[in-house]
N, C-alpha and C positions, 0 to 999 in steps of 0.2 A: 504493500500500500504506500502511495506517495506520502511524503511528510507534509503535514498540514502547516502552512505558514501564514496565510493571510487571516485577519480576524474573521472575515466572512466565511472562509472554509472551516475554521475552527467552530464558529457558531452553527454552521450547517451540520457539522458532524455531531455536535452536542444535541441539536434539535432532533437529528435522526435517532440517536441513542435514547433520548427521552420519549420519542414516539414509540420506539420498540418497548420501552418500559411500560408505557401506558397500554399498549396492546397486550402485554403479558398480564398486567393487572386486570384488564378488562376480561381476558380469557379466564382468569381465576374465578370470575363470577359464575361461570358455567362448568368449571372443572369439578371432578369428583371430590367429595369432602376430604379424602385422604391425600389429595394432590394439591389442594388449594394453597397450603403454606409453601410448598415447593415452588409453585408458579409465582407466588408473591415474593419469595426470596430471589428468584431470577429477575423480577421487575425491580426489586430494590438494588440488586447488584448492577444492573444496567444504569439505573438512575445515579448510583454512587460513582460509577465510572464517568458518566457525563459531568457530574458535579466536580470531580477531580480535574478533568480536562479544563472546565470552565474556570475553576479557581486558579489553576496554573497559568492560564492565558491572562487572567486579570492581574496576577502578580507581575507578569512580564510587561504588560502594557495597560496601565490604569487609565481608563477613560475619564475625562472631566465630567463632573456631575451635570453641568450646564452647557448645552451646545451654544457656541458663540457664532452668531451670524452677523453679517455687515448691516448697516442701517438701511441699505437699499435691497435687502433680501426680499424675494418675491413671496407672495402669500403662500404659494405652493411649497417653497423651501421651508417656511415657518411651519406649515402644517405637517410636512414630512418629519421635521426634526422633533416636533412636539408629540408625535406618536410614540417616541421612545423615552423622552426625558424633558426636563425643564429646559427652556430655550431663551436665549438673550438675543434680541434684534435691536441693534443700536443701543439705546439706553433702557429699553423695555425688557423686563424679565417676566416670562410666562411660565406657569406650571405646565406639565404635560396635558395633552387633550384627552378627554374621556367622554363616553356617551352620556346623554342626559339621564338615562335610567340607572346610572352608576354613580358612585362617589369614590374619590381617590384618596388614598392615605399612604404614607411611607410604610414599606413592608417591615422595617425595623420596629415600628410601633405595634404592628399586628402580631409580630413574633416575639413579644415581650410582655412583661407584667405592667407596662406603662398604663394601659387602660385595663385594669384588672377585672377579674370576674367577681370580685368582692363588691358588696353593696354598702360597705361602711362609709364610702365617700359621700353618697347621697344622704346618708343618715346625718351628715354634718351640714346639710343645707341651711338650717336655721342659723348656725354659727357663721357660715360664710356670708349669708345675707346681712347679718348683723355686724359684719366687719371684724369678727373674732379671728385673729391670726394665730391662735395657739395651736391649731392642727398643722401649721406649715412645717415641712421638713426641708433640710438643707444638705446638699451633697450626698443624697442617697443613691447607691448603686442599684439599678433596676435589673431584675433577672432577664437575661437575653440569651440568644444563641452565642456560642463561643466566638463567632467571628464579629461580634458587635459588643462594644462597651457603651453603656448609657448611664450617665450621672445626672440626677434629677433634683431640682429644688422647686418647692411650691406646695400647693394642696395636692394630696394624692388623688389620682383620677380613676374613673370607672368606665364601664361600657357605655353608659349614657353620655359621658363626656366625649367618647369616641364618635358617637353619632352627631353630637353637636359640633365637634370640630370639623368633621367631614362636611357638614352643612356649611360651615363658615368658608371652608376651602372652595366649595362649589360656587360661591359668589365671585370667585376669581377664575372660574373655568374659561371665560372668554375675555378676560381683561388682565392687564399686567399687574403684578404685585406692587405694593407701595414701596418706593425707595426708602432706605433707612433715613430716619429723621423726618420723613414726610408728615405733613399734617392732614393729608387727604384720607377720609374715611368713607366707607360705603354705608349709607343710611338704609334702614329697613325697619319694619314694625315687628312686634312680637307675634302678631297674628300671621304675618307673611312668613316669618321664620319658622313657626310651628308647622305651617302648611308645607313649606319647603322640606321639612323633615319627614313629610308624609304622615304627620300627626294632626290632631285636632287642638284647637286653642281652648284653654280653660285657665282659671286662676292657678290651679295646681301646675299645669304645664308652663305657665308664665314664670312662676317661682322656680321651677326646676331648671328651665332654660337660663334664667338670670343667674342662679347659683352656679350652674355649669360654666357659663361664660366668665364669671368671676374667677372660678378655679383655673380655667384655662389661661386667663390673663396673667396669673401669677407664675405660670409654668416656665421654667428655664431649664435648659439641658445642654450637656456636652456629650457628643457621640464620637466614637471612633469606629469606622469600618471602611473597607476597601482602601486601606492605607491612608485614610484621611482623618483629620480632626475637624469636627464640625461643631460650631458654637451657635446655639439658637437662643439669643437673649430673651425672646418672647415668642410664644406660639401665636399669640394674637394680642391686640389691644382693643378694648371695648369701653364705651362710655354710654350712658343712658340719658337721653334728652328729656324724658318725662318720668315722673314717679320716683319716689324714694322708698327704700326698704323700711317697712314698719308702718307705712301710711295706710296700707290696706285698700288703696284706690287704684290698683293696677288695671290697665285696660289693654285690649289687643292693639289699639292704635298707638300705644306708647312706642317711642322711637328708640332704637339702639343703633350705635355707630360702630362699625367693625373696621379693623385694619389688620392685614397680614403683610409683613414686609418680606423683602427679597431674600433674607437669610434663610427662610424656609425652603427656598428652591433647591438648596444644596442637598436636601433629603430626597429629591425626586430625580436622581440620576438614572442611567440605563439599568433596567432590571431591579431597581431599588424601590419601586412603588407598585401598588396594587389597586385595581379598579374593583370595588366591591358593590354588588347590587344593593339598591336602597332597602329592599326588604330584609336582607341579611343584617344590615346596619341597625335595623329596628329590634333585633333580638337582644335580650339582656342576659346577665349572669354568665354562667359557664357555657350555655348554648350559644350565646352571642360571641363569646371569645373563641370557641372552637370553630364556628362557622367562618369567622374572619381570618383566624389563624390558617386554616386549611385553604381558604381562598387565595392566600398569598403564596401557595405552592403550586408547581406545575404538574406534579404527579405524586404518587404514593411513596412513602418511605417508612421504615421502622423507626420509631422514636421511643425513648425510655419514658415510662409512665411517671417516674419521679421528676423527670425533666419537664414534662407537661404540667405537673403540679406546681412547680416553681414558676414556670413561664406564665401560667394563667393567673397567678396571684390569688389562688383559691384560699379562702380565709379560715376554713376548718382544718382539722388535723389530716395528715396524709392518709391515715387509715380509713377516713371517710371519703377520700377523693375518688377512689376507683368506682365506688357505687354511684357517686354523682356523675362521674365521667360516662358510665354506661347509660344512665338515664338520659343524659344530654345527647349522646350519640343516637340513642333510640328515638328521641324526638326529631333529630335531624334525618333519621331514616324514614320517618312517617310519610306516607304517600301524599299527604296534603302539603308537605314542605315543598316550596318551589324548587324546580330542578336545578337552578343555579346554586342552591345551598344544600341540596339533598345529599345525604350520605348513602351510597349504594350498599356498602358492607364495611365491616371492620373486623379485625382479628387480633387477638392477644397471642403472644408467644406462649409456648408450653409452660414456661415458668411464670407467666403473667406479668413480667417486668417490662415488656415492650409492646407497642401497639402499632398496627398499620391501619390507616383509614383510607377508603377509596371513595371519592366524590363522584356523583353521577355526571357532573359537568366535565370531568376529565374524559370520560367515555364519550360524551356528546361531542366534545371538540374533536376527538379522534375520528368519530364516525362522520363528522361533517367534512373532513378533508378528502 
């Protein structure tokens, strides 16, 4: 076999191996019970080989997170670049492009305990709305995969915050991010924001969104991945034009002002972000974390149950986690779960220490080719 030299040839080879891995995983669904784990092991081996090739290529040639285009770049050039990554055209910095039925988030966020499965963050809503900063943490290392380090300061975050932040990013789907130190904000109402989240407006949702935006506005982080150090001094900035906490006169027409700056674009490099369908983003707890976590992967792989426990931020003891994990996966297997989030099957290893999950969407993508 000829030596692979160009990035395109390497990526084509990786894509071919991953397609074979998905075919093997798909074949496991119809294999005899005593052969399923063997076929799944073959799928995992192919995926691991593809991952090793991809990581080696990245070590040898690290791509910039943001594609740099000249000020006179054509609309087509910008659109093409944005399919893969954040893009700078002249002085304007754009997030990648995604379909309106989806929301985009950095994969590092979805593969970590940043937006944890715990509900304790929302239990602090009253404190956050009252301006109580006692729950703030500083310099906390968040559980991630081994190829990412994430140091976090601010209010601890949950699955609802993931949905709110993805909605905030969606306001920048077709407009450039705000330059650092810019005073420009995007105005919207609480009613419109709730609808954009695919929810309904109520006083409870108003308070939940306001508390979440405040939590997110305090979030600061430093990440290291792909041989880069990335500093995000703020996930977002928010101010409220009407209504004050404690007054009890909140209205759907109350205005909030959002701003996300260019520093966030560094998190949306090639292969570093995931488009998650809106319905999946609406799931909470461990179900929501698992659905988003596996959406950020291209195919099945064996993962340690203890690792998933740490990455999910599950708040109860490890001995309770496996039962909760099975319940959550069974919910995602249910026939009424949308195909984009549905789990086709899952298998634990013989010792019960590792897990392989197969999503229906992986097979659907394969069959569509």
